[in-house]
C-alpha positions in Angstrom: -23.7 6.7 0.1 -20.3 6.3 1.7 -20.8 9.4 3.7 -23.9 7.8 5.3 -22.0 4.7 6.3 -20.8 4.9 9.9 -17.8 2.9 11.1 -20.0 0.6 13.3 -22.1 -0.4 10.3 -19.1 -1.3 8.2 -17.6 -3.3 11.0 -20.9 -5.1 11.7 -21.1 -5.9 8.0 -17.6 -7.4 8.2 -18.7 -9.6 11.1 -21.7 -10.7 9.1 -19.7 -11.7 6.0 -16.5 -13.0 7.6 -17.8 -14.4 10.8 -16.1 -14.7 14.2 -12.8 -15.9 12.5 -12.0 -12.3 11.6 -11.4 -9.4 14.0 -13.1 -6.5 12.1 -11.1 -3.3 12.2 -10.5 -0.2 10.0 -7.1 -1.7 9.0 -8.9 -4.8 7.8 -11.4 -2.6 5.8 -8.4 -0.8 4.2 -7.0 -4.2 3.1 -10.3 -5.6 1.8 -10.5 -6.1 -1.9 -13.5 -7.0 -4.1 -12.2 -10.5 -4.9 -11.8 -11.4 -1.2 -15.2 -10.0 -0.4 -16.9 -12.0 -3.2 -15.2 -15.2 -2.0 -16.4 -14.7 1.6 -19.9 -13.7 0.4 -20.3 -16.8 -1.7 -19.4 -19.0 1.3 -21.8 -17.2 3.6 -24.6 -17.2 1.0 -24.3 -21.0 0.7 -24.5 -21.3 4.5 -27.6 -19.1 4.8 -29.6 -19.5 1.6 -33.2 -20.6 2.4 -33.2 -23.0 -0.6 -30.7 -25.1 1.3 -32.7 -25.2 4.6 -33.6 -28.8 4.2 -30.1 -29.9 3.4 -28.6 -27.9 6.3 -31.3 -28.8 8.7 -32.3 -25.2 9.3 -35.6 -23.3 9.5 -36.4 -21.7 6.1 -37.8 -18.5 7.6 -34.9 -17.9 9.9 -32.4 -18.7 7.1 -34.2 -16.3 4.8 -33.7 -13.5 7.3 -30.0 -14.4 7.7 -29.5 -14.5 4.0 -31.0 -11.0 3.7 -28.6 -9.7 6.3 -25.7 -11.3 4.5 -26.7 -9.8 1.1 -27.2 -6.3 2.7 -23.8 -6.6 4.4 -22.2 -7.6 1.1 -23.8 -4.7 -0.8 -22.6 -2.2 1.9 -19.0 -3.5 1.8 -19.0 -3.6 -2.0 -20.2 0.0 -2.1 -17.5 1.0 0.4 -14.7 -0.6 -1.7 -16.0 1.0 -4.9 -16.4 4.5 -3.3 -13.0 4.2 -1.7 -11.4 3.4 -5.1 -13.2 6.3 -6.7 -12.0 8.6 -3.9 -8.4 7.6 -4.5 -8.8 8.3 -8.3 -10.5 11.7 -7.6 -7.9 12.7 -5.1 -5.0 11.7 -7.4 -6.5 13.8 -10.3 -7.2 16.7 -8.0 -3.7 16.7 -6.6 -2.2 16.6 -10.1 -4.3 19.6 -11.1 -3.5 21.5 -8.0 0.2 20.9 -8.3 0.1 22.0 -12.0 -1.7 25.2 -11.1 0.8 26.0 -8.3 3.7 25.6 -10.7 2.1 27.8 -13.3 1.2 30.5 -10.8 4.7 30.8 -9.3 8.1 31.4 -11.0 9.7 29.8 -8.0 8.6 26.2 -8.6 8.4 23.8 -5.6 11.0 21.6 -7.1 13.4 24.3 -8.2 15.0 23.3 -4.9 18.5 24.7 -5.6 17.1 28.2 -5.0 15.6 27.2 -1.6 18.0 28.5 1.0 16.2 26.8 3.8 17.0 23.4 2.4 20.1 21.4 3.1 22.6 20.2 0.4 25.4 17.9 1.3 28.9 19.4 0.6 31.3 16.8 2.0 33.0 13.8 0.3 30.9 11.0 -1.0 30.9 8.2 1.7 33.3 5.3 1.1 30.6 2.6 1.0 28.0 1.2 -1.4 25.1 3.7 -2.0 21.6 3.3 -3.3 20.7 5.8 -6.0 18.8 8.1 -3.7 21.7 8.2 -1.4 24.2 8.8 -4.2 22.1 11.7 -5.6 22.1 13.3 -2.2 25.8 12.8 -1.3 26.8 13.9 -4.8 24.9 17.2 -4.4 22.3 16.5 -7.1 19.4 16.7 -4.7 18.7 18.1 -1.3 17.9 16.3 1.9 14.3 17.5 1.8 13.8 16.2 -1.8 15.3 12.8 -0.9 12.9 12.4 2.0 10.0 13.5 -0.2 11.0 10.9 -2.8 11.3 8.1 -0.3 7.9 9.0 1.2 6.4 9.0 -2.3 7.9 5.6 -3.1 6.6 4.1 0.2 3.1 5.5 -0.4 3.0 3.9 -3.9 4.5 0.6 -2.8 2.2 -2.5 -3.0 1.3 -3.9 0.4 2.9 -7.1 1.6 -0.4 -8.4 2.9 -2.1 -8.1 -0.5 0.9 -9.7 -2.3 0.7 -12.6 0.1 -3.0 -13.0 -0.6 -2.4 -12.8 -4.4 0.2 -15.6 -4.0 -2.2 -17.7 -1.9 0.1 -17.7 1.1 -2.5 -16.2 3.4 -6.2 -15.2 3.2 -8.1 -12.0 4.0 -9.2 -13.7 7.2 -5.6 -14.2 8.2 -4.8 -10.6 7.4 -7.3 -9.5 10.0 -5.8 -11.8 12.5 -2.3 -10.6 11.8 -3.4 -7.0 12.1 -5.0 -7.7 15.5 -1.6 -9.1 16.8 0.6 -6.4 15.2 2.6 -4.4 17.7 2.9 -0.7 17.5 5.3 0.4 14.8 5.8 -3.3 13.7 5.7 -4.0 10.0 3.0 -6.2 8.7 5.5 -8.7 7.2 7.5 -8.9 10.4 4.3 -9.6 12.4 3.2 -12.3 10.0 6.6 -13.9 10.3 6.6 -13.6 14.1 3.1 -15.1 14.5 3.8 -18.0 12.1 1.5 -17.0 9.2 4.4 -16.9 6.8 7.9 -18.5 6.7 11.2 -16.7 6.6 11.6 -17.7 3.0 8.1 -16.4 2.1 8.9 -13.1 3.9 12.1 -12.6 1.9 10.3 -13.5 -1.3 7.5 -11.0 -0.6 9.9 -8.3 0.2 11.8 -9.0 -3.0 8.5 -8.9 -5.0 7.5 -5.7 -3.3 10.8 -4.0 -4.2 10.7 -5.4 -7.7 7.3 -3.9 -8.6 7.4 -0.7 -6.6 7.9 2.6 -8.5 11.6 3.4 -9.0 12.8 6.3 -7.0 14.2 8.0 -10.2 10.7 8.3 -11.6 9.9 10.7 -8.8 12.7 13.1 -9.8 11.9 13.0 -13.5 8.1 13.3 -12.9 8.5 16.3 -10.7 11.2 17.9 -12.8 13.9 17.7 -10.1 16.3 16.1 -12.6 16.1 15.3 -16.3 16.3 11.8 -17.8 19.9 12.5 -19.0 20.9 13.7 -15.6 19.5 10.6 -14.0 21.3 8.4 -16.5 24.6 10.2 -15.8 24.2 9.8 -12.1 23.3 6.1 -12.4 26.5 5.5 -14.3 28.5 7.3 -11.7 26.8 5.4 -8.9 27.6 2.1 -10.6 31.3 3.1 -10.9 31.3 4.2 -7.3 29.8 1.0 -6.0 32.1 -1.1 -8.2 35.2 0.6 -6.9 34.0 0.0 -3.3 33.6 -3.8 -4.1 37.0 -4.0 -5.7 38.7 -2.3 -2.7 37.3 -4.7 -0.1 
């Protein structure tokens, strides 16, 4: 069903459900969740249901047609969300199976990175400043530059979106997400745009960033999951990182 839906149909469905207050876009569709869709649908259904024609002063026949349009738009968007979620699950399972097969078929595993001569390992002294765990692992020679970048990319990919967190907290609505996205400059982060355009306060921005960091997948999970480092190696490096950062603070 999803394959038969063209972009214009989905955007038109957004306009039908959310009205002129929202600038329908692919970014908005990607942010759209079932709860937000249901809330908007209930509102539009009340505005167009033919049983309320007398109360609203509308023509029952015209309202009946509008209600049918709203219901069809809702079903299309609901199916889009459901199929998108299924695709994410299928892709995740497929990627795991594919990765497992690659590791089994080759003695030179992808993450046996110390044997990769094309990769770069840091060989100098550990910088005299506070370091995050990913930085410490790289500067101590435990991981390569490529693996560090891969781990950071993985963390960003699995990080909860600021916009959705703001909706969950009741700070903004899905309508406002669309407005923020329409005003976002190229390469500008969503939270920065929301702050710049006045949809969230500076305090809310800081709180959202803190929440995002607090529930995102820890970087160390990537190294353990992909057998870059063992749990005991990670624990040892965490202790050393803590000692390093503590010494930096004491010497200030």
